[in-house]
N, C-alpha and C positions, 0 to 999 in steps of 0.2 A: 249503892253510884251501879252505875251500867258499865254493864259487859264490857263495850271500847274504855271505858276506864278503869275500870281493871285491871286488863291487861297492861295499860301502861302502866299502872302502878308496879307492877309485878317486873316488869322489864326493869326500870329504872328501884327496884327494891324501897318502894315506902313505906317504910310501916305504920298498920293503922294506927298507928297510938298516932304517930304526925297529922294522921286525920282525922284522927277524933279532937285532938288536939285544934287543931283548925276550927272545926264547927263547934268547937263551945266559943269558940272569941265569936265566931258569927253569932251565933247567939247572945251576945255579950253586946253585938252591936261592931265590934270590931271589923269592919271587910274597908280592901284595898281599894274598889269600884261600882258600883251600881250601873250595870249598862243594860239598864234597863229591860220589862217586858220578864221580869221574872229572875233574869241572871245577875251574878255576882262572880267577882272578879275577888280570891284570894291566893298570896303570897304562902307559900312553903318551902321551908328549907328540905336540901337536900343535896346527900354529901354531908361535907362541913361547910356548903356555903351559904347557908344562912338564908334567911328568906326574901334578903335582898336581891343577892345571886343567884340563888335556888328556883323554883317552881313556881307557876301561875297554876290555878286551877281554876274551873270553870262551873257554878256552881247554879241549879235550875236550883230556886227558893221562893218560896212566899211565905204569909202570913198562918199557913196551915204547918201540920204537923211534919210530911213528910219534905226531906233536901234532897237533890242529887246532884252528887259528883259527876258531872256530863264529858266534860274535856282537859287536857292536862298539857301542858308542854313548859320544857326547860329553857330558862330566860337565854339561855348562852347556844342555844340552836334556833328557836324561831323568835322570829320582833312582835310585836301586836296584833292581836286581830285586825282583819282587815273588814272594811264594811257586810261584803259577802257572807266571811265567816260569823258575822256578829248575824244576821241574819238567819242562817243555818239553823244556828243554835239555840236565840231566839223562837224562833219556831218549834224548834225540838224542844224548848223549856213550856213552852205552853202546853205544848202532845201530854208531857208525863206529867204537869201541876193540875190538869184536870184528870186525871187519870179517877175514880174512881176506888176505894181499898180494895173490892175483888179483883182488879186488873193488877193489881200491885203486890198483892198473895200470890196470884197469877203465875209473874215474871217474874216472883221471889224463887219460885219453885222450880223454873224450868231455867231459872240461870239469866235472866236476862237484866232482873236488876238483884244486888246486894246490899245486903245490909251492915250496914258496919257501927259502932258506939253503942250497939244495942240496948236504946233508949238508957245511956252516960251521956 
């Protein structure tokens, strides 16, 4: 996950296990929306609200080995993303998805990216 998303996760006390469960569902083909250009929307439960009233996460994901949680919002705090938001997130997703492994490793060391699920 990217640094800004990690801060959002900490702020809302979302456990890593919730994100890993979402990632397993995505790998099984269960997504809420394909937003194009490698963007996926996935609902996750927050507090006791369940997925429907919980949060929305946006991931940069492609056929390769890496997926990135890049944005999140609570359903009761924000409506769906607007066209400008989607364009910005698509550009960011493309930049992430074309990075070489050595760049990713460097970002992990510097804290720009944080690994979760550790291959699970």
